[in-house]
C-alpha positions in Angstrom: 2.7 15.3 -26.9 4.5 14.8 -23.3 1.4 14.3 -21.3 0.2 10.8 -23.7 3.8 9.8 -23.8 4.3 10.1 -20.1 1.1 8.4 -20.0 2.2 5.6 -22.5 5.5 4.6 -19.8 2.7 5.0 -17.0 1.0 2.4 -18.7 3.6 0.2 -19.8 5.1 0.5 -16.4 2.2 -0.7 -14.8 2.3 -3.9 -17.3 5.4 -4.7 -16.7 5.2 -4.7 -12.9 1.6 -6.2 -13.0 2.6 -8.9 -15.6 2.6 -12.0 -13.4 -1.0 -10.7 -11.8 -2.4 -11.0 -15.2 -0.3 -13.9 -16.1 -2.1 -15.9 -12.6 -5.4 -14.4 -13.3 -5.5 -15.7 -17.0 -3.9 -19.1 -16.3 -7.2 -19.8 -13.5 -9.7 -19.4 -16.0 -8.1 -22.0 -18.2 -9.1 -25.7 -18.3 -6.1 -27.7 -17.9 -6.7 -29.0 -22.0 -6.6 -25.6 -23.1 -3.2 -24.6 -21.2 -1.2 -27.6 -22.5 -2.3 -26.2 -26.0 -2.7 -22.2 -25.2 -0.1 -21.0 -22.9 -0.5 -17.8 -23.5 -2.5 -14.4 -22.6 -5.7 -15.2 -24.5 -8.8 -17.4 -23.4 -10.7 -19.3 -25.9 -13.2 -20.7 -23.2 -13.1 -19.2 -19.9 -14.1 -21.7 -17.3 -15.0 -21.3 -13.3 -14.2 -25.0 -13.2 -10.5 -24.3 -11.1 -12.1 -21.8 -8.8 -15.0 -24.7 -8.3 -12.3 -27.4 -6.9 -11.0 -24.5 -4.8 -14.1 -23.9 -2.9 -14.6 -27.2 -3.1 -14.3 -28.7 0.6 -12.9 -32.1 1.2 -11.1 -34.4 4.1 -7.8 -32.9 3.6 -8.3 -29.4 1.1 -10.5 -26.6 3.0 -10.0 -22.9 1.8 -12.5 -21.6 4.4 -10.7 -22.8 7.1 -6.9 -21.6 5.5 -8.8 -17.9 5.0 -10.2 -18.2 8.5 -6.9 -18.8 10.0 -5.3 -16.4 8.0 -7.5 -13.2 9.1 -7.4 -14.4 12.5 -3.7 -14.6 12.9 -3.5 -11.5 11.1 -5.8 -9.8 13.5 -3.9 -11.0 16.1 -0.3 -9.7 15.0 -1.5 -7.0 14.0 -3.6 -5.7 16.9 -1.3 -6.7 19.4 1.7 -5.0 17.7 -0.1 -1.8 17.6 -1.0 -1.8 21.4 2.7 -3.0 22.3 4.6 -0.4 19.6 2.2 2.5 20.8 3.4 3.0 24.7 6.8 1.8 23.9 6.9 4.7 20.7 5.9 7.6 23.4 8.7 6.1 25.7 11.3 6.4 22.7 9.8 9.8 21.6 9.3 11.8 24.9 11.8 10.0 27.4 14.1 9.3 25.1 14.5 6.0 26.2 16.6 3.3 24.2 16.1 6.0 20.9 20.0 5.4 20.5 20.2 1.4 21.2 16.7 -0.1 21.4 15.2 1.8 18.4 18.3 0.8 16.2 18.7 -3.0 17.7 14.6 -3.3 16.9 14.6 -2.3 13.3 17.8 -3.9 12.9 16.4 -7.7 14.1 13.7 -7.0 11.5 16.6 -6.8 8.6 18.2 -10.5 10.0 16.8 -13.5 7.7 13.8 -15.0 9.8 15.3 -18.7 8.9 17.8 -17.8 12.1 14.8 -17.7 14.9 13.1 -21.0 13.4 15.0 -24.0 15.7 14.9 -21.8 18.7 10.9 -20.5 18.3 10.2 -24.1 16.8 11.5 -25.8 20.4 10.3 -22.7 22.0 6.6 -23.4 20.9 6.9 -26.9 21.2 7.2 -27.0 25.1 4.5 -24.3 25.7 2.0 -26.1 23.4 1.7 -23.3 20.8 2.2 -25.3 17.5 -0.3 -25.5 15.3 -2.5 -22.9 17.0 -4.0 -19.2 16.6 -2.4 -17.9 19.3 0.8 -18.8 18.8 1.6 -18.0 15.3 -0.4 -14.5 15.9 2.0 -14.1 18.6 4.9 -14.7 16.3 3.2 -12.4 13.5 3.2 -9.9 16.4 6.8 -9.8 16.3 7.1 -10.3 12.5 4.8 -6.8 13.0 6.7 -4.6 15.6 9.9 -3.3 14.0 7.7 -1.5 11.0 5.0 -0.4 13.7 7.6 1.2 16.2 9.1 2.9 13.6 6.0 4.6 12.5 4.8 5.2 15.7 8.3 7.1 17.1 8.1 9.2 13.9 4.2 10.4 14.2 4.9 10.8 18.0 7.9 12.5 17.3 6.0 15.0 14.6 3.2 16.1 17.6 4.5 19.2 19.1 5.5 18.7 22.6 3.6 21.4 24.2 0.4 19.5 23.8 1.8 17.3 26.4 3.2 19.8 29.0 -0.6 21.5 28.5 -2.0 18.3 29.6 0.2 17.7 31.9 -1.0 21.7 33.8 -4.3 20.3 33.5 -3.7 17.5 35.7 -3.7 14.7 32.5 -1.5 11.9 33.1 1.3 10.2 30.6 -1.3 7.4 30.0 -4.5 9.8 29.6 -1.7 12.1 27.2 -1.2 9.1 25.2 -4.6 7.7 25.0 -6.5 11.0 24.6 -4.3 13.2 22.8 -1.1 11.4 21.1 -3.7 8.5 20.1 -6.3 10.8 18.3 -3.9 12.8 16.7 -1.7 10.0 15.5 -4.7 8.3 13.9 -3.2 8.4 10.3 0.0 6.4 11.7 -1.8 4.2 13.7 -4.4 3.4 10.5 -1.0 2.8 8.2 0.3 0.7 11.2 -2.5 -2.0 11.0 -2.9 -1.5 7.0 0.8 -2.6 6.5 0.8 -5.0 9.7 -2.2 -6.7 8.2 -0.2 -7.5 4.9 2.7 -8.5 5.9 1.0 -10.9 8.4 -1.2 -11.9 5.9 1.7 -12.9 3.6 4.1 -14.5 6.2 4.6 -18.1 4.6 8.2 -19.4 6.7 6.4 -19.5 10.5 3.0 -20.9 9.0 5.0 -23.7 7.3 7.1 -24.0 10.1 4.5 -23.7 13.5 1.3 -24.9 11.7 0.1 -28.9 10.5 -3.3 -28.7 10.0 -5.5 -26.7 12.4 -4.0 -23.3 12.0 -3.0 -23.5 8.7 -2.3 -19.8 6.8 -4.2 -19.6 3.2 -0.4 -18.6 1.9 0.8 -22.3 3.3 -3.0 -24.1 2.8 -2.5 -23.0 -0.9 0.4 -25.0 -1.5 -1.9 -28.2 -0.7 -4.3 -27.5 -3.7 -1.3 -27.5 -6.2 -0.6 -31.4 -6.8 -2.7 -33.4 -9.5 -3.9 -36.4 -8.8 -2.1 -38.0 -11.8 1.0 -36.4 -10.5 2.5 -33.1 -11.9 0.8 -29.1 -10.8 -2.6 -28.7 -11.7 -1.5 -24.9 -13.1 -5.2 -23.6 -13.1 -6.1 -25.0 -9.6 -2.6 -23.1 -8.5 -3.7 -19.8 -10.1 -6.7 -19.8 -8.8 -6.4 -20.4 -5.3 -3.0 -17.9 -5.3 -5.6 -15.1 -6.8 -8.1 -16.0 -3.9 -5.5 -16.0 -1.6 -4.1 -12.7 -2.7 -7.5 -10.5 -2.9 -7.9 -9.6 0.3 -4.6 -7.7 0.9 -4.5 -6.8 -2.3 -8.7 -4.9 -1.8 -7.3 -3.6 1.5 -4.2 -1.7 0.0 -7.1 -0.4 -3.0 -9.7 0.3 -0.5 -7.0 2.0 2.2 -5.1 3.8 -0.7 -5.9 7.1 -0.3 -5.5 6.8 3.9 -2.3 5.5 3.7 -0.8 8.2 1.4 -2.3 10.6 3.4 -0.5 9.5 6.5 2.7 9.7 4.5 1.5 13.2 4.0 0.4 14.5 7.4 3.7 15.8 8.7 4.0 18.0 12.0 1.1 19.6 13.6 0.9 22.9 13.8 0.2 25.2 16.3 
């Protein structure tokens, strides 16, 4: 009885949390005519017309370009953040450099609304000719990802006994070799988690994509809004739902596939010697 009640509560919570996604998914399979007559969750005549509209390339709309742009800038913003954060995390965890000042400052900067940086970043990017470029948006996403990645890696390195470093130093290894050959493999779960969270954060970023891109480097979060307007005015709710589902699939699938890796890294504590 208690087990059945527990599963009932779990199912109810899961339904409530995923209700917006369910509504969007159902709407994406309805025609405009059915939506006007049947706005509920039941589909009388499922159709792929909305998805066909989304994947039809025109002079103004190209979802394949938007998806490619999001993939490219997410990889740049995630990979570069990990590359920069790993040696910084080592210096903070082992050398205690900036542990009480730099680390809290970087973490607190992430709590500041990103819109504050909008005007200076736009002016700087305009001067550097980085507006509407993949590398420009990728650099911004690197900055967005750095605080979270740095915290994860600092905690992971702190969990590794310093005796490993000392033994490697006795054997003649340099600090760089210790970082690359010892700490990086040991902290691999945390690095993978950083890559996953960073990719999802970069993929879902909207503000800087809206500000810093116009046509060539538009990500899917911004490009999806181009599909909303109908030729006769109003919003094409079916098409809008379809493009949102398509745009949400990559991070959703990544999270589902890598769930065990993420949960494993969260429970992997200290390395026992």
